[in-house]
DSSP file (Angstrom, degrees, kcal/mol; ACC not computed):
  #  RESIDUE AA STRUCTURE BP1 BP2  ACC     N-H-->O    O-->H-N    N-H-->O    O-->H-N    TCO  KAPPA ALPHA  PHI   PSI    X-CA   Y-CA   Z-CA
    1    1 A M              0   0    0      0, 0.0    60,-0.0     0, 0.0    28,-0.0   0.000 360.0 360.0 360.0 140.6   -0.2   41.1    1.7
    2    2 A K        -     0   0    0     59,-0.2    29,-0.1     1,-0.1     2,-0.1  -0.292 360.0-103.4 -63.2 142.6    1.5   39.3    4.5
    3    3 A P        -     0   0    0      0, 0.0     2,-0.2     0, 0.0    26,-0.1  -0.424  38.7-103.2 -67.6 150.0    4.4   41.1    6.3
    4    4 A L        -     0   0    0     -2,-0.1     2,-1.0    27,-0.1     3,-0.1  -0.502  25.6-139.9 -67.1 133.9    7.9   40.0    5.5
    5    5 A R    >   -     0   0    0     -2,-0.2     3,-1.8     1,-0.2    -1,-0.1  -0.792  20.9-177.3 -98.6  88.0    9.4   37.7    8.3
    6    6 A W  T 3  S+     0   0    0     -2,-1.0    -1,-0.2     1,-0.3    -2,-0.0   0.792  80.4  53.3 -56.8 -32.1   13.0   39.0    8.5
    7    7 A N  T 3  S+     0   0    0     -3,-0.1     2,-0.7     2,-0.1    -1,-0.3   0.341  82.9 103.5 -94.2   2.9   14.0   36.5   11.1
    8    8 A F    <   -     0   0    0     -3,-1.8     2,-0.2     4,-0.1    -3,-0.1  -0.836  55.8-176.3 -87.3 116.3   12.7   33.5    9.1
    9    9 A T     >  -     0   0    0     -2,-0.7     4,-2.2     1,-0.0     5,-0.2  -0.546  43.2-104.2-108.3 167.7   15.7   31.7    7.6
   10   10 A L  H  > S+     0   0    0      1,-0.2     4,-2.9     2,-0.2     5,-0.2   0.894 123.6  53.3 -60.1 -44.3   16.5   28.8    5.3
   11   11 A P  H  > S+     0   0    0      0, 0.0     4,-2.4     0, 0.0    -1,-0.2   0.838 108.2  51.1 -59.1 -37.0   17.5   26.7    8.4
   12   12 A D  H  > S+     0   0    0      2,-0.2     4,-2.1     1,-0.2    -2,-0.2   0.919 113.2  45.6 -66.9 -43.1   14.0   27.5    9.9
   13   13 A L  H  X S+     0   0    0     -4,-2.2     4,-2.6     2,-0.2     5,-0.2   0.926 110.5  52.1 -61.4 -47.0   12.3   26.4    6.6
   14   14 A Q  H  X S+     0   0    0     -4,-2.9     4,-2.7     1,-0.2    -2,-0.2   0.942 110.4  49.3 -58.0 -46.2   14.5   23.3    6.5
   15   15 A A  H  X S+     0   0    0     -4,-2.4     4,-1.5     1,-0.2    -1,-0.2   0.903 110.9  50.2 -55.4 -42.4   13.4   22.4   10.2
   16   16 A K  H  < S+     0   0    0     -4,-2.1     4,-0.4     1,-0.2    -1,-0.2   0.910 113.4  45.4 -68.7 -41.4    9.7   23.0    9.3
   17   17 A L  H >< S+     0   0    0     -4,-2.6     3,-0.9     1,-0.2    -2,-0.2   0.878 110.0  52.8 -60.4 -42.8   10.0   20.7    6.3
   18   18 A D  H 3< S+     0   0    0     -4,-2.7    -1,-0.2     1,-0.2    -2,-0.2   0.788 109.4  49.3 -75.0 -23.5   11.8   18.0    7.9
   19   19 A H  T 3< S+     0   0    0     -4,-1.5    -1,-0.2    -5,-0.2    -2,-0.2   0.460  84.3 115.0 -89.0  -1.4    9.3   17.8   10.8
   20   20 A L    <   -     0   0    0     -3,-0.9     2,-0.1    -4,-0.4     3,-0.1  -0.434  64.2-130.4 -68.0 136.2    6.1   17.6    8.4
   21   21 A A    >   -     0   0    0     -2,-0.2     3,-2.2     1,-0.1    46,-0.3  -0.434  47.9 -68.0 -75.9 160.8    4.2   14.4    8.6
   22   22 A E  T 3  S+     0   0    0      1,-0.3    47,-0.2    -2,-0.1    46,-0.1  -0.284 122.6   8.5 -59.3 129.1    3.4   12.7    5.2
   23   23 A G  T 3  S+     0   0    0     44,-0.8    -1,-0.3     1,-0.3    46,-0.1   0.310  97.3 135.6  87.9  -8.6    1.0   14.7    3.2
   24   24 A A    <   -     0   0    0     -3,-2.2    43,-2.1    44,-0.1     2,-0.3  -0.275  44.9-134.3 -70.6 162.0    1.1   17.7    5.6
   25   25 A L  E     -A   66   0A   0     41,-0.2     2,-0.3    -3,-0.1    41,-0.2  -0.857  18.4-173.5-123.8 147.6    1.4   21.2    4.3
   26   26 A F  E     -A   65   0A   0     39,-2.0    39,-3.6    -2,-0.3     2,-0.4  -0.978  12.8-159.3-142.5 128.8    3.5   24.2    5.1
   27   27 A Q  E     -A   64   0A   0     -2,-0.3     2,-0.3    37,-0.2    37,-0.2  -0.878   9.4-177.7-113.3 143.1    3.0   27.8    3.5
   28   28 A I  E     -A   63   0A   0     35,-2.2    35,-2.4    -2,-0.4     2,-0.0  -0.930  33.6-104.0-126.3 161.9    5.2   30.7    3.2
   29   29 A S  E  >  -A   62   0A   0     -2,-0.3     4,-2.6    33,-0.2    33,-0.3  -0.353  27.8-118.6 -75.3 160.3    4.4   34.1    1.7
   30   30 A A  H  > S+     0   0    0     31,-2.3     4,-2.3     2,-0.2    32,-0.2   0.789 115.9  56.7 -64.8 -31.4    5.7   35.0   -1.7
   31   31 A R  H  > S+     0   0    0     30,-0.4     4,-1.6     2,-0.2    -1,-0.2   0.927 107.2  45.8 -70.3 -45.6    7.6   37.7   -0.2
   32   32 A D  H  > S+     0   0    0      2,-0.2     4,-2.6     1,-0.2     3,-0.2   0.936 111.9  54.6 -57.5 -44.0    9.4   35.4    2.2
   33   33 A Y  H  X>S+     0   0    0     -4,-2.6     4,-3.3     1,-0.2     5,-0.5   0.917 108.6  47.3 -57.5 -42.2   10.0   33.0   -0.7
   34   34 A E  H  X5S+     0   0    0     -4,-2.3     4,-0.7     1,-0.2    -1,-0.2   0.771 111.1  50.8 -72.1 -21.2   11.6   35.8   -2.8
   35   35 A R  H  <5S+     0   0    0     -4,-1.6    -1,-0.2    -3,-0.2    -2,-0.2   0.884 118.1  39.3 -75.5 -37.8   13.8   36.9    0.1
   36   36 A L  H  <5S+     0   0    0     -4,-2.6    -2,-0.2    -5,-0.2    -3,-0.2   0.930 135.2  15.1 -76.6 -43.9   15.0   33.3    0.7
   37   37 A F  H  <5S-     0   0    0     -4,-3.3    -3,-0.2    -5,-0.2     3,-0.2   0.561 104.7-110.1-113.6 -10.5   15.4   32.0   -3.0
   38   38 A G    ><< -     0   0    0     -4,-0.7     3,-0.6    -5,-0.5    -1,-0.2  -0.139  34.0 -86.1  93.0 160.8   15.3   35.2   -5.2
   39   39 A S  T 3  S+     0   0    0      1,-0.2    -1,-0.1    -5,-0.1     3,-0.1   0.584 121.7  38.1 -86.2 -12.2   12.6   36.2   -7.6
   40   40 A N  T 3  S+     0   0    0     -3,-0.2     2,-0.4     1,-0.1    -1,-0.2   0.105  91.2  91.5-122.7  20.3   13.7   34.2  -10.6
   41   41 A D    <>  +     0   0    0     -3,-0.6     4,-1.2     1,-0.2     3,-0.2  -0.557  31.3 146.6-126.3  65.8   15.0   31.0   -9.1
   42   42 A V  H  > S+     0   0    0     -2,-0.4     4,-2.1     1,-0.2     3,-0.2   0.892  75.4  58.8 -71.0 -36.6   12.0   28.5   -8.9
   43   43 A A  H  > S+     0   0    0      1,-0.2     4,-2.5     2,-0.2    -1,-0.2   0.837  99.4  55.4 -58.8 -36.5   14.4   25.6   -9.5
   44   44 A A  H  > S+     0   0    0      2,-0.2     4,-2.1     1,-0.2    -1,-0.2   0.898 111.8  44.0 -65.0 -39.2   16.5   26.4   -6.4
   45   45 A A  H  X S+     0   0    0     -4,-1.2     4,-2.8    -3,-0.2    -2,-0.2   0.893 113.3  51.3 -75.6 -35.4   13.4   26.2   -4.2
   46   46 A R  H  X S+     0   0    0     -4,-2.1     4,-2.7     2,-0.2    -2,-0.2   0.894 112.5  46.1 -60.9 -42.3   12.1   23.0   -6.0
   47   47 A N  H  X S+     0   0    0     -4,-2.5     4,-2.1     2,-0.2    -2,-0.2   0.888 112.5  51.1 -72.0 -36.4   15.5   21.3   -5.4
   48   48 A F  H  X S+     0   0    0     -4,-2.1     4,-0.5    -5,-0.2    -2,-0.2   0.923 113.9  44.5 -57.5 -46.4   15.5   22.5   -1.8
   49   49 A A  H ><>S+     0   0    0     -4,-2.8     5,-2.2     1,-0.2     3,-1.4   0.928 110.5  53.7 -70.1 -43.9   12.0   21.1   -1.3
   50   50 A K  H ><5S+     0   0    0     -4,-2.7     3,-1.8     1,-0.3    -1,-0.2   0.882 102.2  58.9 -53.0 -41.1   12.9   17.9   -3.1
   51   51 A G  H 3<5S+     0   0    0     -4,-2.1    -1,-0.3     1,-0.3    -2,-0.2   0.705 108.9  45.6 -62.2 -20.4   15.8   17.4   -0.7
   52   52 A H  T <<5S-     0   0    0     -3,-1.4    -1,-0.3    -4,-0.5    -2,-0.2   0.151 123.3-104.3-104.8  11.9   13.3   17.5    2.1
   53   53 A A  T < 5S+     0   0    0     -3,-1.8    15,-3.2     1,-0.2     2,-0.3   0.902  82.7 119.6  62.4  42.2   10.9   15.1    0.5
   54   54 A C  E   < -B   67   0A   0     -5,-2.2     2,-0.3    13,-0.3    -1,-0.2  -0.924  51.4-146.4-133.8 158.1    8.4   17.8   -0.4
   55   55 A I  E     -B   66   0A   0     11,-2.0    11,-2.5    -2,-0.3     2,-0.4  -0.844  20.2-129.3-117.8 161.2    7.0   19.3   -3.5
   56   56 A T  E     -B   65   0A   0     -2,-0.3     2,-0.4     9,-0.2     9,-0.2  -0.892  12.9-165.6-117.9 148.1    6.0   22.9   -4.1
   57   57 A S  E     -B   64   0A   0      7,-2.2     7,-2.7    -2,-0.4     2,-0.4  -0.996  17.7-155.5-119.5 127.9    2.9   24.8   -5.4
   58   58 A H  E     +B   63   0A   0     -2,-0.4     2,-0.3     5,-0.2     5,-0.2  -0.857  18.7 163.6-109.5 141.4    3.3   28.3   -6.4
   59   59 A S        -     0   0    0      3,-1.9    -2,-0.0    -2,-0.4     0, 0.0  -0.827  53.2 -92.1-137.7-179.2    0.7   31.0   -6.5
   60   60 A D  S    S+     0   0    0     -2,-0.3     3,-0.1     1,-0.2   -30,-0.1   0.852 121.3  25.3 -64.7 -31.6    0.8   34.8   -6.7
   61   61 A G  S    S+     0   0    0      1,-0.2   -31,-2.3   -31,-0.1   -30,-0.4   0.692 125.0  17.1-105.5 -23.8    0.7   35.3   -2.9
   62   62 A A  E     -A   29   0A   0    -33,-0.3    -3,-1.9   -32,-0.2     2,-0.4  -0.946  55.8-135.6-148.6 162.7    2.1   32.2   -1.3
   63   63 A I  E     -AB  28  58A   0    -35,-2.4   -35,-2.2    -2,-0.3     2,-0.5  -0.998  23.1-151.8-123.1 129.3    4.2   29.0   -2.0
   64   64 A L  E     -AB  27  57A   0     -7,-2.7    -7,-2.2    -2,-0.4     2,-0.5  -0.899   4.9-162.0-103.6 121.1    2.9   25.7   -0.5
   65   65 A F  E     -AB  26  56A   0    -39,-3.6   -39,-2.0    -2,-0.5     2,-0.5  -0.937   8.2-171.1-105.5 128.5    5.2   22.9    0.4
   66   66 A R  E     -AB  25  55A   0    -11,-2.5   -11,-2.0    -2,-0.5   -41,-0.2  -0.967  24.0-125.5-120.8 124.4    3.7   19.3    0.9
   67   67 A K  E     - B   0  54A   0    -43,-2.1   -44,-0.8    -2,-0.5   -13,-0.3  -0.446  36.8-113.9 -62.7 137.9    5.5   16.4    2.3
   68   68 A K        -     0   0    0    -15,-3.2     2,-0.4   -46,-0.1   -45,-0.2  -0.387  24.1-119.5 -72.8 150.3    5.3   13.5   -0.2
   69   69 A L        -     0   0    0    -47,-0.2     2,-0.7   -46,-0.1    -1,-0.1  -0.778  18.2-142.1 -85.7 135.5    3.4   10.3    0.7
   70   70 A E        -     0   0    0     -2,-0.4     2,-0.3     2,-0.0   -48,-0.0  -0.908  16.9-159.5 -95.5 104.7    5.4    7.2    0.7
   71   71 A L        -     0   0    0     -2,-0.7     2,-0.6     1,-0.1     5,-0.1  -0.615  21.8-117.3 -85.3 143.8    3.3    4.3   -0.7
   72   72 A S    >   -     0   0    0     -2,-0.3     3,-0.8     1,-0.2     4,-0.2  -0.690  15.5-154.3 -76.9 122.4    4.3    0.7    0.2
   73   73 A R  G >  S+     0   0    0     -2,-0.6     3,-0.7     1,-0.2    -1,-0.2   0.650  83.7  79.3 -73.2 -11.8    5.3   -1.1   -3.0
   74   74 A D  G 3  S+     0   0    0      1,-0.2    -1,-0.2     3,-0.0    -2,-0.0   0.837 102.5  32.3 -67.2 -28.7    4.4   -4.4   -1.4
   75   75 A N  G <  S+     0   0    0     -3,-0.8    -1,-0.2     2,-0.1    -2,-0.2   0.273 100.6  89.5-112.7  13.0    0.7   -3.9   -1.9
   76   76 A V    <   -     0   0    0     -3,-0.7     2,-0.1    -4,-0.2    -5,-0.0  -0.947  66.9-145.4-110.6 124.7    0.7   -1.9   -5.2
   77   77 A P        -     0   0    0      0, 0.0     3,-0.1     0, 0.0     6,-0.1  -0.449  28.2 -96.0 -81.5 164.4    0.6   -4.0   -8.3
   78   78 A A    >   -     0   0    0      1,-0.2     3,-1.8    -2,-0.1     2,-0.0  -0.359  58.3 -78.2 -67.6 157.8    2.4   -3.0  -11.5
   79   79 A P  T 3  S+     0   0    0      0, 0.0    -1,-0.2     0, 0.0     3,-0.1  -0.348 121.8  15.3 -60.5 137.1    0.3   -1.1  -14.0
   80   80 A G  T 3  S+     0   0    0      1,-0.2     2,-0.5    -3,-0.1    -2,-0.1   0.437 101.1 114.2  81.6   3.2   -1.8   -3.6  -16.0
   81   81 A V    <   -     0   0    0     -3,-1.8     2,-0.2     3,-0.0    -1,-0.2  -0.875  57.9-143.1-108.7 126.9   -1.2   -6.5  -13.4
   82   82 A Q        -     0   0    0     -2,-0.5     2,-0.2    -3,-0.1    -4,-0.1  -0.624  29.6 -99.7 -87.9 156.0   -4.2   -7.8  -11.4
   83   83 A N        -     0   0    0     -2,-0.2     2,-0.1     1,-0.1    -1,-0.1  -0.472  38.5-113.3 -69.3 139.5   -3.6   -8.8   -7.7
   84   84 A E        -     0   0    0     -2,-0.2     2,-0.3     1,-0.1    -1,-0.1  -0.474  32.9-116.8 -74.2 148.8   -3.2  -12.5   -7.1
   85   85 A Q        -     0   0    0     -2,-0.1     2,-0.2    -3,-0.0    -1,-0.1  -0.635  28.6-143.7 -88.3 145.5   -6.1  -13.9   -5.1
   86   86 A T    >   -     0   0    0     -2,-0.3     3,-1.2     1,-0.1    -1,-0.0  -0.511  32.7 -93.8 -97.0 175.4   -5.3  -15.4   -1.7
   87   87 A E  T 3  S+     0   0    0      1,-0.2    -1,-0.1    -2,-0.2    -2,-0.0   0.798 125.6  51.3 -55.2 -31.8   -6.7  -18.3    0.0
   88   88 A D  T 3  S+     0   0    0      2,-0.0    -1,-0.2     0, 0.0    -3,-0.0   0.649  90.7  96.9 -81.0 -12.8   -9.2  -16.1    1.8
   89   89 A S    <         0   0    0     -3,-1.2    -4,-0.0     1,-0.1     0, 0.0  -0.535 360.0 360.0 -81.1 145.4  -10.4  -14.4   -1.4
   90   90 A P              0   0    0      0, 0.0    -1,-0.1     0, 0.0    -3,-0.1   0.454 360.0 360.0 -67.0 360.0  -13.6  -15.7   -3.1
């Protein structure tokens, strides 16, 4: 089991999440998670992560934060709609 990091605070976690690149991951131990958010408050951590454009994945020993990928809507067709062919397309 990883040791508890007493000097790791919510502002530290906030800074780590804010500086993640799209798709990047940051992991904290379940013990640190419980100290920061409590043992029964998964919603608080999810809301905290969402506020920093991240999602969380929980396991018995660790919580993983992943920065969401932002897709450009300019090149993504709506479901069931085919891309229009351009002049250069065959």
